[in-house]
C-alpha positions as CSV (number, residue, x, y, z in Angstrom):
1,M,-52.1,1.4,31.9
2,A,-48.4,1.6,30.9
3,E,-46.1,3.2,33.3
4,E,-44.6,6.5,32.1
5,T,-41.1,7.4,32.9
6,N,-39.5,10.8,32.8
7,E,-36.1,9.5,31.8
8,T,-34.6,11.0,28.7
9,P,-32.8,8.6,26.3
10,A,-29.1,8.3,26.7
11,P,-27.2,10.5,24.4
12,K,-25.7,8.7,21.4
13,K,-22.0,8.2,21.4
14,A,-20.1,9.9,18.7
15,A,-18.8,7.5,16.0
16,R,-15.3,6.4,16.7
17,K,-12.7,7.6,14.2
18,P,-10.9,4.5,12.8
19,D,-7.4,4.0,13.9
20,P,-4.7,5.2,11.4
21,I,-4.0,1.8,9.9
22,T,-7.7,1.0,9.3
23,Q,-8.1,4.4,7.8
24,L,-5.1,3.9,5.5
25,L,-6.3,0.4,4.5
26,N,-9.7,1.8,3.7
27,E,-8.1,4.5,1.5
28,V,-6.0,1.8,-0.3
29,K,-9.1,-0.3,-0.9
30,A,-10.9,2.7,-2.4
31,E,-8.0,3.3,-4.7
32,I,-8.0,-0.4,-5.7
33,K,-11.6,-0.1,-6.7
34,E,-10.8,2.9,-9.0
35,L,-8.1,0.8,-10.8
36,G,-10.7,-1.2,-12.6
37,E,-10.0,-4.5,-14.4
38,F,-6.5,-5.2,-15.7
39,E,-4.7,-8.3,-16.8
40,V,-1.4,-9.5,-15.3
41,A,0.5,-11.2,-18.1
42,E,3.7,-13.1,-17.8
43,I,6.8,-11.5,-19.2
44,N,9.6,-13.2,-21.1
45,D,12.9,-14.0,-19.5
46,S,14.8,-11.3,-21.4
47,L,12.5,-8.6,-20.0
48,R,12.6,-10.2,-16.6
49,R,16.4,-10.1,-16.6
50,G,16.3,-6.4,-17.6
51,H,13.9,-5.6,-14.8
52,D,16.1,-7.5,-12.4
53,R,19.2,-5.5,-13.4
54,R,17.2,-2.3,-12.9
55,A,16.1,-3.5,-9.5
56,T,19.7,-4.1,-8.5
57,A,20.9,-0.8,-9.7
58,W,18.1,1.1,-7.9
59,A,18.8,-0.9,-4.7
60,K,22.4,0.2,-4.9
61,E,21.4,3.8,-5.4
62,Y,19.0,3.6,-2.5
63,G,21.9,2.1,-0.4
64,K,24.1,5.1,-1.3
65,S,21.6,8.0,-1.2
66,G,18.7,6.8,0.9
67,R,16.3,8.6,-1.5
68,Y,12.7,7.6,-1.7
69,D,12.6,7.4,-5.5
70,A,15.4,4.9,-5.5
71,C,13.6,2.8,-2.9
72,I,10.3,2.7,-4.7
73,L,11.9,2.1,-8.1
74,S,13.9,-0.8,-6.7
75,A,10.8,-2.4,-5.2
76,A,8.8,-1.8,-8.4
77,F,11.4,-3.4,-10.7
78,E,11.9,-6.2,-8.2
79,A,8.1,-7.0,-8.4
80,L,8.3,-6.9,-12.2
81,S,11.3,-9.2,-12.3
82,C,9.8,-11.9,-10.1
83,Y,8.5,-15.3,-11.2
84,Q,4.8,-15.8,-10.5
85,H,5.4,-17.8,-7.2
86,E,7.5,-14.9,-5.9
87,R,5.4,-12.0,-7.1
88,R,3.0,-11.7,-4.2
89,H,5.8,-11.2,-1.7
90,A,7.5,-8.6,-3.9
91,L,4.2,-6.8,-4.5
92,L,3.6,-6.6,-0.8
93,Q,7.0,-5.1,-0.3
94,L,6.3,-2.5,-2.9
95,A,3.0,-1.8,-1.2
96,A,4.7,-1.5,2.1
97,V,7.2,1.1,0.7
98,A,4.2,3.1,-0.7
99,V,2.2,2.9,2.5
100,A,5.2,3.9,4.7
101,A,5.7,6.9,2.5
102,A,2.0,7.8,2.7
103,E,2.2,7.6,6.5
104,K,5.2,9.9,6.6
105,L,3.4,12.4,4.4
106,E,0.4,12.2,6.8
107,A,2.6,12.7,9.8
108,G,4.2,15.7,8.3
109,K,0.9,17.6,7.9
């Protein structure tokens, strides 16, 4: 005959809340899924130069004013003006600006 015990099972531990960075990355991944498919086409040099001038102008404005809109516009135009081999770094910088702003909004709640 099997031995019976009067022990109750240990209570289940509550699920751990993900750390803020993991939570933020999960939110970004969810947003990426909602984007759907899109094509990243190369742009011509004339358009690239225009974007580069805009990136420079917004960077100067950001240097003077420190405003968030100038910072994100500078990073966005920089990403658009890059050649393909530079684009990943520029897009990561743009994402970093956006994530930093999202974190500040979250901290301000």
